[in-house]
C-alpha positions in Angstrom: -43.6 40.2 14.0 -40.3 41.4 14.0 -37.8 38.0 14.8 -35.9 37.9 17.8 -33.1 34.6 18.9 -34.8 31.7 19.8 -34.6 31.8 24.1 -32.7 28.2 23.1 -30.1 29.1 22.6 -29.8 32.2 25.3 -27.1 30.9 27.3 -25.2 29.2 24.7 -24.5 33.0 23.2 -20.8 34.6 23.6 -22.5 38.4 23.5 -18.7 39.8 24.1 -14.6 39.5 23.6 -11.8 40.4 25.7 -9.5 40.3 23.3 -9.1 39.9 18.6 -10.8 37.5 17.6 -8.7 35.9 14.7 -5.1 36.4 15.6 -2.4 34.1 13.5 1.6 35.1 14.4 3.6 33.9 11.5 1.9 30.7 10.6 1.8 28.3 7.7 -0.9 27.4 5.8 -1.4 24.0 4.1 -2.4 22.8 1.8 -6.7 21.0 1.8 -5.1 18.2 -1.1 -1.9 18.0 0.4 -1.5 19.6 4.3 2.4 18.9 3.8 2.2 21.6 0.8 2.9 25.1 1.8 0.7 27.1 0.6 0.9 31.1 2.9 3.6 31.9 4.2 4.7 33.7 7.8 0.4 35.4 8.4 0.5 37.5 10.6 -3.4 38.8 11.2 -5.5 40.2 13.6 -9.0 40.6 13.4 -11.3 42.6 16.1 -14.8 41.6 16.8 -17.2 43.6 14.2 -14.6 43.4 11.5 -15.1 42.9 8.1 -12.3 41.7 5.9 -12.7 40.9 2.6 -9.2 38.2 1.4 -8.8 39.0 -2.6 -7.2 36.3 -4.8 -6.7 34.8 -8.1 -8.2 31.4 -7.6 -4.9 28.8 -6.5 -3.8 31.5 -4.8 -4.6 29.7 -1.8 -7.6 31.7 -0.8 -9.5 28.8 0.9 -7.3 26.8 2.1 -6.6 30.3 4.5 -10.1 29.5 5.4 -9.8 26.3 5.7 -6.7 26.9 8.7 -9.3 30.2 9.9 -12.2 27.0 10.7 -9.8 25.3 12.0 -10.4 22.3 9.9 -6.9 22.0 9.7 -4.0 22.6 11.5 -1.6 25.5 10.5 2.1 23.7 9.7 3.9 26.7 11.6 3.6 29.6 13.4 1.3 30.5 16.3 -2.9 30.2 16.3 -5.7 31.8 19.0 -9.7 32.3 18.2 -11.5 33.7 20.9 -8.3 33.2 22.9 -8.1 30.0 21.6 -5.2 27.8 20.3 -6.1 26.6 17.3 -6.6 24.0 16.0 -10.2 23.5 18.4 -10.6 19.5 18.1 -11.2 18.5 22.1 -14.4 18.5 23.2 -14.7 20.8 26.1 -13.7 23.7 24.0 -16.8 22.5 22.1 -18.6 25.8 22.1 -16.0 27.8 21.7 -15.8 26.2 18.1 -19.1 26.8 17.6 -18.8 30.5 17.6 -17.4 30.7 14.3 -19.9 28.9 10.7 -17.9 28.5 8.0 -19.2 28.9 4.8 -17.7 26.6 1.7 -17.9 28.1 -1.9 -19.7 24.7 -3.0 -22.0 25.4 -0.2 -21.2 21.0 1.1 -24.6 20.2 2.0 -26.5 16.6 1.9 -28.1 15.6 -0.4 -30.1 12.7 1.2 -31.5 16.0 3.2 -34.1 18.3 2.6 -32.7 22.0 2.7 -35.7 22.3 6.5 -33.2 19.0 7.3 -30.2 20.4 6.4 -30.5 23.8 7.9 -31.2 22.4 11.0 -29.1 19.5 11.9 -26.8 21.8 13.8 -29.3 21.9 15.8 -30.4 18.4 16.2 -26.4 17.4 16.6 -25.4 20.5 19.1 -28.2 21.7 21.0 -30.5 18.2 20.6 -33.4 19.2 19.5 -35.7 16.9 17.8 -37.6 17.6 14.3 -40.5 20.3 16.2 -38.0 21.3 18.3 -36.3 23.1 16.4 -39.1 23.6 13.6 -39.8 27.1 14.1 -36.3 28.5 13.9 -35.2 27.4 10.5 -39.0 28.3 9.4 -37.5 31.8 10.3 -34.6 31.3 8.5 -36.3 29.6 5.4 -38.4 32.6 5.2 -35.2 35.4 5.5 -33.2 34.2 3.1 -37.0 33.6 0.0 -36.2 29.6 1.1 -39.5 28.4 1.7 -40.6 27.1 -2.1 -37.7 24.1 -1.4 -38.2 23.8 2.6 -38.8 19.7 1.4 -36.0 19.0 -1.5 -33.5 18.3 -1.7 -30.1 20.0 -1.8 -29.8 18.1 -5.3 -33.1 19.5 -7.4 -31.9 23.5 -7.0 -29.6 25.7 -8.4 -26.6 26.8 -6.8 -27.2 30.4 -6.9 -30.3 28.7 -4.5 -27.9 25.5 -2.4 -25.6 28.5 -1.0 -28.3 30.1 1.1 -29.4 27.3 2.4 -25.3 26.4 3.7 -25.3 30.2 5.0 -28.8 29.6 6.9 -27.3 26.6 8.2 -24.0 28.2 9.3 -26.1 30.5 10.7 -28.8 28.8 13.1 -26.5 29.2 16.0 -26.0 32.2 15.4 -22.1 32.1 15.4 -20.2 35.5 16.6 -17.7 35.1 14.0 -18.6 34.1 10.3 -16.5 32.4 7.2 -17.1 32.7 3.8 -15.2 31.1 0.7 -16.1 32.9 -2.5 -19.5 33.8 -1.6 -20.1 35.2 -5.3 -18.9 33.0 -7.2 -20.7 31.7 -10.2 -23.7 34.5 -9.4 -25.7 36.9 -11.8 -25.9 40.3 -10.6 -29.2 39.7 -8.7 -28.1 36.6 -6.2 -24.7 39.2 -5.4 -26.7 41.9 -5.2 -28.9 39.5 -2.0 -25.6 38.5 -0.6 -24.0 42.0 -0.4 -27.6 43.2 1.5 -27.0 39.6 3.6 -23.6 40.3 4.8 -23.5 44.5 5.4 -27.0 43.0 7.7 -25.7 40.4 9.4 -22.7 42.5 9.9 -24.8 46.0 11.8 -26.8 43.3 13.2 -29.4 41.4 11.7 -33.1 40.5 12.5 -32.6 36.7 13.4 -29.4 37.2 15.7 -30.7 40.8 17.3 -26.9 41.2 17.3 -24.2 42.7 15.1 -20.6 40.0 13.6 -17.3 40.1 13.0 -17.2 38.6 8.7 -14.2 37.4 7.1 -14.8 37.4 3.1 -12.9 35.2 0.3 -13.4 36.7 -3.0 -11.1 36.9 -6.4 -12.6 40.5 -7.8 -12.6 43.7 -4.4 -14.9 45.5 -6.9 -18.1 44.4 -5.4 -17.3 44.7 -2.1 -16.2 48.2 -2.1 -18.6 50.3 0.2 -19.0 47.2 2.3 -16.1 45.9 3.9 -14.0 47.5 6.1 -10.5 45.5 5.8 -8.7 44.5 2.7 -5.8 41.3 2.9 -4.7 40.2 0.0 -3.1 36.2 -1.5 0.0 36.3 -3.7 2.9 34.6 -4.1 2.4 32.3 -1.5 1.7 35.9 0.9 -0.5 36.8 3.0 -0.9 41.7 3.3 -2.4 43.3 4.8 -3.8 46.4 2.3 -6.1 48.9 5.1 -9.4 50.3 3.7 -10.3 50.9 0.0 -8.3 54.1 -0.2 -5.3 51.6 1.0 -6.4 49.3 -1.5 -6.7 51.7 -4.9 -3.2 53.5 -3.2 -1.6 49.8 -3.5 0.8 48.7 -6.6 0.1 47.9 -10.3 0.0 44.2 -10.8 -2.3 44.0 -7.9 -4.7 46.9 -8.8 -4.7 45.1 -12.4 -4.8 40.9 -11.2 -8.2 42.3 -8.3 -9.3 45.4 -9.2 -9.7 46.0 -12.5 -8.4 49.5 -12.6 -5.6 50.9 -14.8 -2.5 51.2 -13.4 -2.0 55.3 -13.2 1.8 54.7 -12.7 3.6 56.8 -15.0 6.3 55.4 -16.9 
């Protein structure tokens, strides 16, 4: 039987976007630890519907801070940022529907340890759609099955390994069927099996996963760009407080020697 999107969410779905999904002009990004501290400056970035971006950077380069600002968790220190045409950050209730068109997956998952896996995944349906556990049961079960989480359904996150916790986090982010998904270092700390599962999942989401019934836009952060070769469409890098758009993979390989060594792991071909 083919899984299709639940009719419960049909009235809340936005399947078209007139302009860019993400549009940043001269945006300054602060640190999550100290929002007055500038970590990335003068970001100029446009993400269109159905783009698949990977943002590379070494530890401490500001990847998580940029995604937190993109996700509206903290305001930019400067510049202008629009999400689906709305000025960010969006905190006011009348624009809640716009904010819910975006899902965010943290590197650590940020799950609620006092809730079971099933309850964690279903929480957005109960909180934002006012559904009971019974009403959301079938939809949550679809995600449990698709992400191989059935055996963990009644466990709490603390009883699971990190690789499985990450799957719970992405299921929770997708349960409201967003148009845009932001993922902070989804491959960090994973073995080859789980890394391949994530790469295949994101490829399906970008092309149109059966759980959602349509393609979505993806923005991913990574410390190593190599696993994303042949998958992501666009690459950018954070380095020395600057955000630089590189383009496609061929343009990544043609980038500077320093960048190649740091994020692509290839030897420089520049003659001495």
